[in-house]
C-alpha positions in Angstrom: 0.2 0.0 -0.1 1.3 4.2 0.1 1.8 5.6 2.9 -1.4 7.4 5.0 0.4 10.8 5.8 -2.8 11.1 8.3 -1.7 8.7 10.2 2.5 10.8 10.9 2.9 12.2 13.2 6.0 14.0 15.0 5.8 13.5 18.0 8.9 15.8 19.6 11.9 17.4 19.3 15.5 16.2 19.8 18.2 18.5 18.8 17.9 18.6 15.3 16.5 15.8 15.1 12.2 14.4 15.2 10.6 11.8 16.5 7.5 10.4 15.0 5.2 7.9 14.8 3.5 5.8 12.3 0.6 3.0 12.1 -0.8 1.4 9.4 -1.7 -2.5 8.1 1.7 -2.8 5.7 4.3 -5.3 6.8 8.2 -3.2 8.0 9.3 -4.4 3.9 7.1 -1.9 2.0 7.2 1.1 4.7 11.7 0.6 4.6 11.0 0.7 0.6 12.6 3.4 -1.5 10.8 6.8 -2.0 7.8 5.1 0.6 7.7 8.5 2.9 8.2 10.8 -1.2 4.7 12.3 -0.3 6.3 13.7 3.6 9.9 14.7 3.0 9.0 18.2 4.1 7.9 16.9 7.6 11.3 14.5 7.5 15.1 14.6 7.9 18.0 13.1 7.6 18.4 11.1 10.3 15.2 11.4 12.3 13.2 8.2 14.6 10.2 7.3 13.3 7.9 4.4 15.0 6.2 2.2 13.3 3.7 0.4 13.8 2.9 -2.2 10.7 1.8 -5.4 10.3 2.6 -8.6 9.2 0.2 -11.7 8.7 -2.4 -9.7 10.4 0.2 -9.4 13.6 1.0 -6.1 14.8 4.3 -5.2 14.7 6.9 -2.9 16.5 9.6 -1.2 14.2 12.1 2.3 15.6 13.5 3.0 11.8 15.6 5.9 11.0 15.4 8.6 7.8 18.3 8.6 5.8 17.9 10.5 2.8 15.6 12.8 2.6 14.9 15.0 -0.4 12.0 16.2 -2.4 13.3 13.9 -5.0 14.2 11.0 -2.8 13.3 9.3 0.9 15.4 5.8 2.1 15.4 5.1 5.5 16.9 2.4 7.4 15.7 -0.5 10.0 17.5 0.5 13.6 18.3 -2.1 15.8 
């Protein structure tokens, strides 16, 4: 599926970085796919953290991802560890 921007919330600023929450029925593999967050690139910065509640086979999951690149032509995220 595609990003539902109404489900992305900025919770706080942590210095130069933002902390966000996002929930979706998409699997984390889809959510960390290239340009999933492209339509909201103006709301994100490199090194922002996004706490993601997604789903795998109907089971809710929780992942922490980091914005690796963020431009008007591309947004990439990585799954944190």
